[in-house]
PDB file of N, CA, C and O in Angstrom, chain B, residues numbered from 101:
ATOM      1  N   MET B 101      90.609  93.485  94.936  1.00  0.00           N
ATOM      2  CA  MET B 101      91.366  92.391  94.354  1.00  0.00           C
ATOM      3  C   MET B 101      92.837  92.528  94.777  1.00  0.00           C
ATOM      4  O   MET B 101      93.455  93.572  94.569  1.00  0.00           O
ATOM      5  N   ALA B 102      93.380  91.475  95.363  1.00  0.00           N
ATOM      6  CA  ALA B 102      94.751  91.526  95.859  1.00  0.00           C
ATOM      7  C   ALA B 102      95.755  91.497  94.711  1.00  0.00           C
ATOM      8  O   ALA B 102      95.521  90.882  93.671  1.00  0.00           O
ATOM      9  N   ARG B 103      96.867  92.172  94.928  1.00  0.00           N
ATOM     10  CA  ARG B 103      97.927  92.194  93.912  1.00  0.00           C
ATOM     11  C   ARG B 103      98.857  91.005  94.124  1.00  0.00           C
ATOM     12  O   ARG B 103      99.998  91.165  94.559  1.00  0.00           O
ATOM     13  N   ILE B 104      98.356  89.808  93.811  1.00  0.00           N
ATOM     14  CA  ILE B 104      99.122  88.579  94.007  1.00  0.00           C
ATOM     15  C   ILE B 104      99.150  87.800  92.699  1.00  0.00           C
ATOM     16  O   ILE B 104      98.120  87.642  92.044  1.00  0.00           O
ATOM     17  N   CYS B 105     100.336  87.310  92.317  1.00  0.00           N
ATOM     18  CA  CYS B 105     100.474  86.477  91.118  1.00  0.00           C
ATOM     19  C   CYS B 105      99.828  85.126  91.393  1.00  0.00           C
ATOM     20  O   CYS B 105     100.080  84.514  92.431  1.00  0.00           O
ATOM     21  N   GLU B 106      98.992  84.659  90.461  1.00  0.00           N
ATOM     22  CA  GLU B 106      98.269  83.402  90.661  1.00  0.00           C
ATOM     23  C   GLU B 106      99.156  82.177  90.476  1.00  0.00           C
ATOM     24  O   GLU B 106      98.776  81.082  90.891  1.00  0.00           O
ATOM     25  N   LEU B 107     100.326  82.334  89.863  1.00  0.00           N
ATOM     26  CA  LEU B 107     101.217  81.192  89.656  1.00  0.00           C
ATOM     27  C   LEU B 107     102.373  81.159  90.647  1.00  0.00           C
ATOM     28  O   LEU B 107     102.643  80.124  91.255  1.00  0.00           O
ATOM     29  N   THR B 108     103.055  82.288  90.811  1.00  0.00           N
ATOM     30  CA  THR B 108     104.253  82.309  91.659  1.00  0.00           C
ATOM     31  C   THR B 108     103.966  82.750  93.081  1.00  0.00           C
ATOM     32  O   THR B 108     104.775  82.502  93.975  1.00  0.00           O
ATOM     33  N   GLY B 109     102.820  83.405  93.314  1.00  0.00           N
ATOM     34  CA  GLY B 109     102.501  83.874  94.656  1.00  0.00           C
ATOM     35  C   GLY B 109     103.201  85.171  95.037  1.00  0.00           C
ATOM     36  O   GLY B 109     103.205  85.555  96.206  1.00  0.00           O
ATOM     37  N   LYS B 110     103.790  85.844  94.061  1.00  0.00           N
ATOM     38  CA  LYS B 110     104.444  87.127  94.354  1.00  0.00           C
ATOM     39  C   LYS B 110     103.413  88.120  94.851  1.00  0.00           C
ATOM     40  O   LYS B 110     102.294  88.171  94.340  1.00  0.00           O
ATOM     41  N   ARG B 111     103.790  88.914  95.853  1.00  0.00           N
ATOM     42  CA  ARG B 111     102.891  89.900  96.430  1.00  0.00           C
ATOM     43  C   ARG B 111     103.684  91.160  96.752  1.00  0.00           C
ATOM     44  O   ARG B 111     104.913  91.140  96.682  1.00  0.00           O
ATOM     45  N   PRO B 112     103.007  92.266  97.107  1.00  0.00           N
ATOM     46  CA  PRO B 112     103.735  93.492  97.429  1.00  0.00           C
ATOM     47  C   PRO B 112     104.702  93.293  98.588  1.00  0.00           C
ATOM     48  O   PRO B 112     104.423  92.547  99.526  1.00  0.00           O
ATOM     49  N   MET B 113     105.850  93.976  98.508  1.00  0.00           N
ATOM     50  CA  MET B 113     106.861  93.919  99.567  1.00  0.00           C
ATOM     51  C   MET B 113     106.998  95.293 100.206  1.00  0.00           C
ATOM     52  O   MET B 113     106.732  96.314  99.572  1.00  0.00           O
ATOM     53  N   LYS B 114     107.414  95.307 101.459  1.00  0.00           N
ATOM     54  CA  LYS B 114     107.634  96.567 102.159  1.00  0.00           C
ATOM     55  C   LYS B 114     109.070  97.020 101.967  1.00  0.00           C
ATOM     56  O   LYS B 114     109.984  96.207 101.825  1.00  0.00           O
ATOM     57  N   GLY B 115     109.250  98.333 101.964  1.00  0.00           N
ATOM     58  CA  GLY B 115     110.580  98.900 101.855  1.00  0.00           C
ATOM     59  C   GLY B 115     110.548 100.321 102.361  1.00  0.00           C
ATOM     60  O   GLY B 115     109.578 100.741 102.992  1.00  0.00           O
ATOM     61  N   SER B 116     111.603 101.064 102.089  1.00  0.00           N
ATOM     62  CA  SER B 116     111.632 102.450 102.544  1.00  0.00           C
ATOM     63  C   SER B 116     112.423 103.315 101.579  1.00  0.00           C
ATOM     64  O   SER B 116     113.308 102.846 100.863  1.00  0.00           O
ATOM     65  N   ILE B 117     112.071 104.599 101.584  1.00  0.00           N
ATOM     66  CA  ILE B 117     112.821 105.607 100.843  1.00  0.00           C
ATOM     67  C   ILE B 117     113.704 106.304 101.865  1.00  0.00           C
ATOM     68  O   ILE B 117     113.212 106.755 102.899  1.00  0.00           O
ATOM     69  N   ILE B 118     114.999 106.401 101.592  1.00  0.00           N
ATOM     70  CA  ILE B 118     115.929 107.039 102.518  1.00  0.00           C
ATOM     71  C   ILE B 118     116.373 108.364 101.928  1.00  0.00           C
ATOM     72  O   ILE B 118     116.993 108.400 100.865  1.00  0.00           O
ATOM     73  N   TRP B 119     116.052 109.460 102.621  1.00  0.00           N
ATOM     74  CA  TRP B 119     116.450 110.798 102.185  1.00  0.00           C
ATOM     75  C   TRP B 119     117.803 111.118 102.792  1.00  0.00           C
ATOM     76  O   TRP B 119     117.995 110.970 103.999  1.00  0.00           O
ATOM     77  N   ARG B 120     118.737 111.553 101.969  1.00  0.00           N
ATOM     78  CA  ARG B 120     120.070 111.892 102.457  1.00  0.00           C
ATOM     79  C   ARG B 120     120.403 113.327 102.068  1.00  0.00           C
ATOM     80  O   ARG B 120     119.927 113.831 101.051  1.00  0.00           O
ATOM     81  N   SER B 121     121.223 113.975 102.883  1.00  0.00           N
ATOM     82  CA  SER B 121     121.701 115.308 102.540  1.00  0.00           C
ATOM     83  C   SER B 121     123.202 115.345 102.750  1.00  0.00           C
ATOM     84  O   SER B 121     123.752 114.556 103.518  1.00  0.00           O
ATOM     85  N   GLY B 122     123.851 116.251 102.074  1.00  0.00           N
ATOM     86  CA  GLY B 122     125.300 116.387 102.193  1.00  0.00           C
ATOM     87  C   GLY B 122     126.012 115.831 100.982  1.00  0.00           C
ATOM     88  O   GLY B 122     125.423 115.120 100.168  1.00  0.00           O
ATOM     89  N   LYS B 123     127.268 116.156 100.872  1.00  0.00           N
ATOM     90  CA  LYS B 123     128.095 115.726  99.751  1.00  0.00           C
ATOM     91  C   LYS B 123     128.936 114.522 100.180  1.00  0.00           C
ATOM     92  O   LYS B 123     129.562 114.563 101.238  1.00  0.00           O
ATOM     93  N   PRO B 124     128.963 113.442  99.374  1.00  0.00           N
ATOM     94  CA  PRO B 124     129.755 112.262  99.744  1.00  0.00           C
ATOM     95  C   PRO B 124     131.246 112.583  99.901  1.00  0.00           C
ATOM     96  O   PRO B 124     131.769 113.488  99.252  1.00  0.00           O
ATOM     97  N   LYS B 125     131.909 111.833 100.762  1.00  0.00           N
ATOM     98  CA  LYS B 125     133.345 112.045 100.990  1.00  0.00           C
ATOM     99  C   LYS B 125     134.146 111.822  99.716  1.00  0.00           C
ATOM    100  O   LYS B 125     135.140 112.507  99.475  1.00  0.00           O
ATOM    101  N   LYS B 126     133.710 110.851  98.888  1.00  0.00           N
ATOM    102  CA  LYS B 126     134.422 110.580  97.629  1.00  0.00           C
ATOM    103  C   LYS B 126     134.428 111.793  96.711  1.00  0.00           C
ATOM    104  O   LYS B 126     135.347 111.980  95.913  1.00  0.00           O
ATOM    105  N   GLN B 127     133.375 112.625  96.835  1.00  0.00           N
ATOM    106  CA  GLN B 127     133.267 113.798  95.970  1.00  0.00           C
ATOM    107  C   GLN B 127     133.795 115.058  96.640  1.00  0.00           C
ATOM    108  O   GLN B 127     133.581 116.162  96.139  1.00  0.00           O
ATOM    109  N   GLY B 128     134.493 114.905  97.786  1.00  0.00           N
ATOM    110  CA  GLY B 128     135.111 116.053  98.431  1.00  0.00           C
ATOM    111  C   GLY B 128     134.320 116.694  99.545  1.00  0.00           C
ATOM    112  O   GLY B 128     134.688 117.764 100.029  1.00  0.00           O
ATOM    113  N   GLY B 129     133.231 116.054  99.965  1.00  0.00           N
ATOM    114  CA  GLY B 129     132.416 116.613 101.046  1.00  0.00           C
ATOM    115  C   GLY B 129     132.795 116.024 102.391  1.00  0.00           C
ATOM    116  O   GLY B 129     133.806 115.332 102.517  1.00  0.00           O
ATOM    117  N   ILE B 130     131.970 116.305 103.400  1.00  0.00           N
ATOM    118  CA  ILE B 130     132.234 115.778 104.741  1.00  0.00           C
ATOM    119  C   ILE B 130     131.389 114.539 105.034  1.00  0.00           C
ATOM    120  O   ILE B 130     131.429 114.013 106.146  1.00  0.00           O
ATOM    121  N   GLY B 131     130.626 114.070 104.046  1.00  0.00           N
ATOM    122  CA  GLY B 131     129.829 112.857 104.203  1.00  0.00           C
ATOM    123  C   GLY B 131     128.344 113.142 104.165  1.00  0.00           C
ATOM    124  O   GLY B 131     127.903 114.260 104.429  1.00  0.00           O
ATOM    125  N   THR B 132     127.571 112.110 103.829  1.00  0.00           N
ATOM    126  CA  THR B 132     126.120 112.278 103.764  1.00  0.00           C
ATOM    127  C   THR B 132     125.487 111.858 105.078  1.00  0.00           C
ATOM    128  O   THR B 132     126.057 111.061 105.824  1.00  0.00           O
ATOM    129  N   HIS B 133     124.306 112.398 105.360  1.00  0.00           N
ATOM    130  CA  HIS B 133     123.567 112.073 106.576  1.00  0.00           C
ATOM    131  C   HIS B 133     122.124 111.765 106.212  1.00  0.00           C
ATOM    132  O   HIS B 133     121.548 112.410 105.336  1.00  0.00           O
ATOM    133  N   VAL B 134     121.540 110.777 106.888  1.00  0.00           N
ATOM    134  CA  VAL B 134     120.133 110.433 106.676  1.00  0.00           C
ATOM    135  C   VAL B 134     119.284 111.465 107.386  1.00  0.00           C
ATOM    136  O   VAL B 134     119.466 111.712 108.578  1.00  0.00           O
ATOM    137  N   THR B 135     118.338 112.083 106.647  1.00  0.00           N
ATOM    138  CA  THR B 135     117.477 113.095 107.240  1.00  0.00           C
ATOM    139  C   THR B 135     116.053 112.586 107.443  1.00  0.00           C
ATOM    140  O   THR B 135     115.344 113.097 108.310  1.00  0.00           O
ATOM    141  N   ALA B 136     115.617 111.593 106.667  1.00  0.00           N
ATOM    142  CA  ALA B 136     114.265 111.060 106.824  1.00  0.00           C
ATOM    143  C   ALA B 136     114.180 109.682 106.192  1.00  0.00           C
ATOM    144  O   ALA B 136     114.886 109.383 105.229  1.00  0.00           O
ATOM    145  N   ILE B 137     113.308 108.844 106.745  1.00  0.00           N
ATOM    146  CA  ILE B 137     113.016 107.527 106.174  1.00  0.00           C
ATOM    147  C   ILE B 137     111.500 107.396 106.113  1.00  0.00           C
ATOM    148  O   ILE B 137     110.824 107.507 107.135  1.00  0.00           O
ATOM    149  N   THR B 138     110.959 107.158 104.910  1.00  0.00           N
ATOM    150  CA  THR B 138     109.521 106.981 104.750  1.00  0.00           C
ATOM    151  C   THR B 138     109.252 105.594 104.184  1.00  0.00           C
ATOM    152  O   THR B 138     110.051 105.065 103.412  1.00  0.00           O
ATOM    153  N   LYS B 139     108.122 105.008 104.571  1.00  0.00           N
ATOM    154  CA  LYS B 139     107.766 103.668 104.118  1.00  0.00           C
ATOM    155  C   LYS B 139     107.194 103.720 102.707  1.00  0.00           C
ATOM    156  O   LYS B 139     106.599 104.717 102.295  1.00  0.00           O
ATOM    157  N   ARG B 140     107.386 102.622 101.975  1.00  0.00           N
ATOM    158  CA  ARG B 140     106.813 102.493 100.636  1.00  0.00           C
ATOM    159  C   ARG B 140     106.556 101.026 100.347  1.00  0.00           C
ATOM    160  O   ARG B 140     106.977 100.154 101.107  1.00  0.00           O
ATOM    161  N   ARG B 141     105.857 100.752  99.236  1.00  0.00           N
ATOM    162  CA  ARG B 141     105.565  99.384  98.827  1.00  0.00           C
ATOM    163  C   ARG B 141     106.140  99.127  97.440  1.00  0.00           C
ATOM    164  O   ARG B 141     106.055  99.975  96.552  1.00  0.00           O
ATOM    165  N   PHE B 142     106.726  97.947  97.267  1.00  0.00           N
ATOM    166  CA  PHE B 142     107.195  97.502  95.966  1.00  0.00           C
ATOM    167  C   PHE B 142     106.142  96.544  95.420  1.00  0.00           C
ATOM    168  O   PHE B 142     105.935  95.467  95.978  1.00  0.00           O
ATOM    169  N   LEU B 143     105.472  96.930  94.326  1.00  0.00           N
ATOM    170  CA  LEU B 143     104.396  96.112  93.771  1.00  0.00           C
ATOM    171  C   LEU B 143     104.926  95.185  92.680  1.00  0.00           C
ATOM    172  O   LEU B 143     105.804  95.589  91.917  1.00  0.00           O
ATOM    173  N   PRO B 144     104.420  93.952  92.583  1.00  0.00           N
ATOM    174  CA  PRO B 144     104.841  93.058  91.511  1.00  0.00           C
ATOM    175  C   PRO B 144     104.299  93.542  90.166  1.00  0.00           C
ATOM    176  O   PRO B 144     103.258  94.195  90.102  1.00  0.00           O
ATOM    177  N   ASN B 145     105.012  93.217  89.110  1.00  0.00           N
ATOM    178  CA  ASN B 145     104.614  93.623  87.757  1.00  0.00           C
ATOM    179  C   ASN B 145     103.594  92.613  87.226  1.00  0.00           C
ATOM    180  O   ASN B 145     103.950  91.678  86.509  1.00  0.00           O
ATOM    181  N   LEU B 146     102.317  92.815  87.587  1.00  0.00           N
ATOM    182  CA  LEU B 146     101.265  91.871  87.195  1.00  0.00           C
ATOM    183  C   LEU B 146     100.669  92.225  85.838  1.00  0.00           C
ATOM    184  O   LEU B 146     100.465  93.393  85.509  1.00  0.00           O
ATOM    185  N   GLN B 147     100.400  91.186  85.067  1.00  0.00           N
ATOM    186  CA  GLN B 147      99.782  91.330  83.752  1.00  0.00           C
ATOM    187  C   GLN B 147      98.531  90.462  83.711  1.00  0.00           C
ATOM    188  O   GLN B 147      98.507  89.374  84.286  1.00  0.00           O
ATOM    189  N   ARG B 148      97.494  90.940  83.035  1.00  0.00           N
ATOM    190  CA  ARG B 148      96.262  90.157  82.871  1.00  0.00           C
ATOM    191  C   ARG B 148      96.392  89.386  81.561  1.00  0.00           C
ATOM    192  O   ARG B 148      96.487  89.984  80.490  1.00  0.00           O
ATOM    193  N   VAL B 149      96.397  88.056  81.651  1.00  0.00           N
ATOM    194  CA  VAL B 149      96.690  87.208  80.494  1.00  0.00           C
ATOM    195  C   VAL B 149      95.591  86.174  80.324  1.00  0.00           C
ATOM    196  O   VAL B 149      95.110  85.596  81.299  1.00  0.00           O
ATOM    197  N   LYS B 150      95.198  85.945  79.073  1.00  0.00           N
ATOM    198  CA  LYS B 150      94.248  84.869  78.771  1.00  0.00           C
ATOM    199  C   LYS B 150      95.055  83.583  78.647  1.00  0.00           C
ATOM    200  O   LYS B 150      95.908  83.460  77.768  1.00  0.00           O
ATOM    201  N   ALA B 151      94.781  82.623  79.532  1.00  0.00           N
ATOM    202  CA  ALA B 151      95.589  81.407  79.582  1.00  0.00           C
ATOM    203  C   ALA B 151      94.700  80.180  79.748  1.00  0.00           C
ATOM    204  O   ALA B 151      93.527  80.290  80.104  1.00  0.00           O
ATOM    205  N   VAL B 152      95.280  79.007  79.484  1.00  0.00           N
ATOM    206  CA  VAL B 152      94.593  77.741  79.683  1.00  0.00           C
ATOM    207  C   VAL B 152      94.911  77.264  81.095  1.00  0.00           C
ATOM    208  O   VAL B 152      96.063  76.972  81.419  1.00  0.00           O
ATOM    209  N   VAL B 153      93.864  77.187  81.941  1.00  0.00           N
ATOM    210  CA  VAL B 153      94.037  76.751  83.322  1.00  0.00           C
ATOM    211  C   VAL B 153      93.086  75.583  83.572  1.00  0.00           C
ATOM    212  O   VAL B 153      91.869  75.732  83.465  1.00  0.00           O
ATOM    213  N   GLU B 154      93.650  74.414  83.907  1.00  0.00           N
ATOM    214  CA  GLU B 154      92.870  73.197  84.171  1.00  0.00           C
ATOM    215  C   GLU B 154      91.926  72.877  83.021  1.00  0.00           C
ATOM    216  O   GLU B 154      90.780  72.488  83.250  1.00  0.00           O
ATOM    217  N   GLY B 155      92.394  73.038  81.793  1.00  0.00           N
ATOM    218  CA  GLY B 155      91.622  72.678  80.608  1.00  0.00           C
ATOM    219  C   GLY B 155      90.662  73.727  80.098  1.00  0.00           C
ATOM    220  O   GLY B 155      90.062  73.527  79.042  1.00  0.00           O
ATOM    221  N   GLU B 156      90.487  74.833  80.796  1.00  0.00           N
ATOM    222  CA  GLU B 156      89.582  75.880  80.319  1.00  0.00           C
ATOM    223  C   GLU B 156      90.334  77.200  80.176  1.00  0.00           C
ATOM    224  O   GLU B 156      91.323  77.449  80.865  1.00  0.00           O
ATOM    225  N   VAL B 157      89.838  78.041  79.264  1.00  0.00           N
ATOM    226  CA  VAL B 157      90.465  79.327  78.989  1.00  0.00           C
ATOM    227  C   VAL B 157      89.872  80.378  79.915  1.00  0.00           C
ATOM    228  O   VAL B 157      88.654  80.540  79.974  1.00  0.00           O
ATOM    229  N   ARG B 158      90.729  81.091  80.637  1.00  0.00           N
ATOM    230  CA  ARG B 158      90.264  82.177  81.491  1.00  0.00           C
ATOM    231  C   ARG B 158      91.382  83.196  81.680  1.00  0.00           C
ATOM    232  O   ARG B 158      92.546  82.930  81.378  1.00  0.00           O
ATOM    233  N   TYR B 159      91.006  84.363  82.186  1.00  0.00           N
ATOM    234  CA  TYR B 159      91.978  85.408  82.458  1.00  0.00           C
ATOM    235  C   TYR B 159      92.593  85.189  83.835  1.00  0.00           C
ATOM    236  O   TYR B 159      91.886  84.899  84.800  1.00  0.00           O
ATOM    237  N   ILE B 160      93.915  85.329  83.922  1.00  0.00           N
ATOM    238  CA  ILE B 160      94.603  85.238  85.199  1.00  0.00           C
ATOM    239  C   ILE B 160      95.559  86.412  85.327  1.00  0.00           C
ATOM    240  O   ILE B 160      96.002  86.978  84.328  1.00  0.00           O
ATOM    241  N   ARG B 161      95.872  86.771  86.564  1.00  0.00           N
ATOM    242  CA  ARG B 161      96.838  87.847  86.826  1.00  0.00           C
ATOM    243  C   ARG B 161      98.165  87.202  87.179  1.00  0.00           C
ATOM    244  O   ARG B 161      98.286  86.504  88.185  1.00  0.00           O
ATOM    245  N   VAL B 162      99.171  87.450  86.324  1.00  0.00           N
ATOM    246  CA  VAL B 162     100.448  86.764  86.435  1.00  0.00           C
ATOM    247  C   VAL B 162     101.574  87.787  86.434  1.00  0.00           C
ATOM    248  O   VAL B 162     101.486  88.813  85.759  1.00  0.00           O
ATOM    249  N   ALA B 163     102.636  87.510  87.192  1.00  0.00           N
ATOM    250  CA  ALA B 163     103.813  88.372  87.201  1.00  0.00           C
ATOM    251  C   ALA B 163     104.541  88.256  85.858  1.00  0.00           C
ATOM    252  O   ALA B 163     104.532  87.199  85.227  1.00  0.00           O
ATOM    253  N   ALA B 164     105.160  89.340  85.437  1.00  0.00           N
ATOM    254  CA  ALA B 164     105.888  89.350  84.160  1.00  0.00           C
ATOM    255  C   ALA B 164     107.037  88.345  84.180  1.00  0.00           C
ATOM    256  O   ALA B 164     107.383  87.783  83.141  1.00  0.00           O
ATOM    257  N   SER B 165     107.624  88.117  85.340  1.00  0.00           N
ATOM    258  CA  SER B 165     108.713  87.138  85.444  1.00  0.00           C
ATOM    259  C   SER B 165     108.211  85.722  85.140  1.00  0.00           C
ATOM    260  O   SER B 165     108.945  84.916  84.568  1.00  0.00           O
ATOM    261  N   ALA B 166     106.962  85.414  85.523  1.00  0.00           N
ATOM    262  CA  ALA B 166     106.377  84.104  85.221  1.00  0.00           C
ATOM    263  C   ALA B 166     106.137  83.950  83.725  1.00  0.00           C
ATOM    264  O   ALA B 166     106.299  82.858  83.179  1.00  0.00           O
ATOM    265  N   LEU B 167     105.752  85.038  83.057  1.00  0.00           N
ATOM    266  CA  LEU B 167     105.573  84.999  81.603  1.00  0.00           C
ATOM    267  C   LEU B 167     106.905  84.750  80.910  1.00  0.00           C
ATOM    268  O   LEU B 167     106.980  83.967  79.963  1.00  0.00           O
ATOM    269  N   LYS B 168     107.962  85.422  81.385  1.00  0.00           N
ATOM    270  CA  LYS B 168     109.290  85.245  80.784  1.00  0.00           C
ATOM    271  C   LYS B 168     109.813  83.825  80.971  1.00  0.00           C
ATOM    272  O   LYS B 168     110.478  83.284  80.087  1.00  0.00           O
ATOM    273  N   LYS B 169     109.513  83.220  82.122  1.00  0.00           N
ATOM    274  CA  LYS B 169     109.972  81.862  82.402  1.00  0.00           C
ATOM    275  C   LYS B 169     109.203  80.815  81.607  1.00  0.00           C
ATOM    276  O   LYS B 169     109.645  79.671  81.497  1.00  0.00           O
ATOM    277  N   GLY B 170     108.042  81.202  81.046  1.00  0.00           N
ATOM    278  CA  GLY B 170     107.244  80.263  80.264  1.00  0.00           C
ATOM    279  C   GLY B 170     106.314  79.425  81.123  1.00  0.00           C
ATOM    280  O   GLY B 170     105.948  78.318  80.726  1.00  0.00           O
ATOM    281  N   LEU B 171     105.922  79.920  82.285  1.00  0.00           N
ATOM    282  CA  LEU B 171     105.032  79.179  83.171  1.00  0.00           C
ATOM    283  C   LEU B 171     103.580  79.224  82.714  1.00  0.00           C
ATOM    284  O   LEU B 171     102.752  78.448  83.192  1.00  0.00           O
ATOM    285  N   VAL B 172     103.264  80.140  81.780  1.00  0.00           N
ATOM    286  CA  VAL B 172     101.884  80.334  81.343  1.00  0.00           C
ATOM    287  C   VAL B 172     101.663  79.658  79.993  1.00  0.00           C
ATOM    288  O   VAL B 172     102.451  79.842  79.065  1.00  0.00           O
ATOM    289  N   VAL B 173     100.577  78.867  79.884  1.00  0.00           N
ATOM    290  CA  VAL B 173     100.171  78.293  78.595  1.00  0.00           C
ATOM    291  C   VAL B 173      99.110  79.223  78.038  1.00  0.00           C
ATOM    292  O   VAL B 173      97.988  79.262  78.542  1.00  0.00           O
ATOM    293  N   LYS B 174      99.458  79.972  76.998  1.00  0.00           N
ATOM    294  CA  LYS B 174      98.532  80.960  76.442  1.00  0.00           C
ATOM    295  C   LYS B 174      97.389  80.276  75.694  1.00  0.00           C
ATOM    296  O   LYS B 174      97.542  79.179  75.156  1.00  0.00           O
ATOM    297  N   ALA B 175      96.259  80.943  75.675  1.00  0.00           N
ATOM    298  CA  ALA B 175      95.073  80.409  75.003  1.00  0.00           C
ATOM    299  C   ALA B 175      95.264  80.450  73.495  1.00  0.00           C
ATOM    300  O   ALA B 175      95.913  81.362  72.983  1.00  0.00           O
ATOM    301  N   PRO B 176      94.702  79.463  72.761  1.00  0.00           N
ATOM    302  CA  PRO B 176      94.818  79.486  71.299  1.00  0.00           C
ATOM    303  C   PRO B 176      93.972  80.611  70.708  1.00  0.00           C
ATOM    304  O   PRO B 176      92.970  81.026  71.290  1.00  0.00           O
ATOM    305  N   LYS B 177      94.394  81.095  69.539  1.00  0.00           N
ATOM    306  CA  LYS B 177      93.658  82.158  68.850  1.00  0.00           C
ATOM    307  C   LYS B 177      92.354  81.604  68.287  1.00  0.00           C
ATOM    308  O   LYS B 177      92.269  80.433  67.917  1.00  0.00           O
ATOM    309  N   ARG B 178      91.337  82.471  68.229  1.00  0.00           N
ATOM    310  CA  ARG B 178      90.054  82.055  67.662  1.00  0.00           C
ATOM    311  C   ARG B 178      90.185  81.898  66.151  1.00  0.00           C
ATOM    312  O   ARG B 178      90.915  82.647  65.502  1.00  0.00           O
ATOM    313  N   LYS B 179      89.471  80.913  65.594  1.00  0.00           N
ATOM    314  CA  LYS B 179      89.541  80.653  64.156  1.00  0.00           C
ATOM    315  C   LYS B 179      88.357  81.241  63.411  1.00  0.00           C
ATOM    316  O   LYS B 179      88.494  81.620  62.248  1.00  0.00           O
ATOM    317  N   TRP B 180      87.185  81.329  64.055  1.00  0.00           N
ATOM    318  CA  TRP B 180      85.979  81.742  63.356  1.00  0.00           C
ATOM    319  C   TRP B 180      85.913  83.244  63.175  1.00  0.00           C
ATOM    320  O   TRP B 180      86.497  84.015  63.938  1.00  0.00           O
ATOM    321  N   LYS B 181      85.171  83.643  62.122  1.00  0.00           N
ATOM    322  CA  LYS B 181      84.994  85.060  61.809  1.00  0.00           C
ATOM    323  C   LYS B 181      83.537  85.435  62.029  1.00  0.00           C
ATOM    324  O   LYS B 181      82.667  84.564  62.008  1.00  0.00           O
ATOM    325  N   LYS B 182      83.258  86.706  62.239  1.00  0.00           N
ATOM    326  CA  LYS B 182      81.895  87.176  62.486  1.00  0.00           C
ATOM    327  C   LYS B 182      80.987  86.919  61.283  1.00  0.00           C
ATOM    328  O   LYS B 182      79.831  86.535  61.459  1.00  0.00           O
ATOM    329  N   GLU B 183      81.491  87.125  60.068  1.00  0.00           N
ATOM    330  CA  GLU B 183      80.699  86.964  58.862  1.00  0.00           C
ATOM    331  C   GLU B 183      80.249  85.496  58.708  1.00  0.00           C
ATOM    332  O   GLU B 183      79.108  85.232  58.327  1.00  0.00           O
ATOM    333  N   ALA B 184      81.148  84.553  59.005  1.00  0.00           N
ATOM    334  CA  ALA B 184      80.810  83.129  58.891  1.00  0.00           C
ATOM    335  C   ALA B 184      79.745  82.740  59.902  1.00  0.00           C
ATOM    336  O   ALA B 184      78.883  81.911  59.614  1.00  0.00           O
ATOM    337  N   ALA B 185      79.802  83.329  61.070  1.00  0.00           N
ATOM    338  CA  ALA B 185      78.818  83.025  62.116  1.00  0.00           C
ATOM    339  C   ALA B 185      77.432  83.557  61.724  1.00  0.00           C
ATOM    340  O   ALA B 185      76.418  82.910  61.988  1.00  0.00           O
ATOM    341  N   LYS B 186      77.394  84.740  61.092  1.00  0.00           N
ATOM    342  CA  LYS B 186      76.112  85.316  60.642  1.00  0.00           C
ATOM    343  C   LYS B 186      75.501  84.494  59.511  1.00  0.00           C
ATOM    344  O   LYS B 186      74.287  84.296  59.475  1.00  0.00           O
ATOM    345  N   ALA B 187      76.340  84.013  58.583  1.00  0.00           N
ATOM    346  CA  ALA B 187      75.852  83.241  57.440  1.00  0.00           C
ATOM    347  C   ALA B 187      75.275  81.890  57.883  1.00  0.00           C
ATOM    348  O   ALA B 187      74.313  81.395  57.295  1.00  0.00           O
ATOM    349  N   ALA B 188      75.864  81.311  58.910  1.00  0.00           N
ATOM    350  CA  ALA B 188      75.393  80.002  59.393  1.00  0.00           C
ATOM    351  C   ALA B 188      74.054  80.139  60.128  1.00  0.00           C
ATOM    352  O   ALA B 188      73.260  79.199  60.169  1.00  0.00           O
ATOM    353  N   ALA B 189      73.818  81.303  60.697  1.00  0.00           N
ATOM    354  CA  ALA B 189      72.589  81.474  61.501  1.00  0.00           C
ATOM    355  C   ALA B 189      71.376  81.811  60.677  1.00  0.00           C
ATOM    356  O   ALA B 189      70.285  81.980  61.222  1.00  0.00           O
TER     357      ALA B 189
END
């Protein structure tokens, strides 16, 4: 399953970790130097949310930023109780 937001289309981004050695000039050193660069991935903050999509309730994977913006219509809470369902049957 791909790590993609179903509403905004956010997906993993590429980046790198930069390793440095030495003391910065501001702190009294002779300066820092890059010793290694390794690749990494920045993953979106996906949440599994029960939402109303095209009139039906289903689970979707959405970025937290989309939830904050209010792009998701959350599903209504259930009203019925287990005891009432057993009594009716």
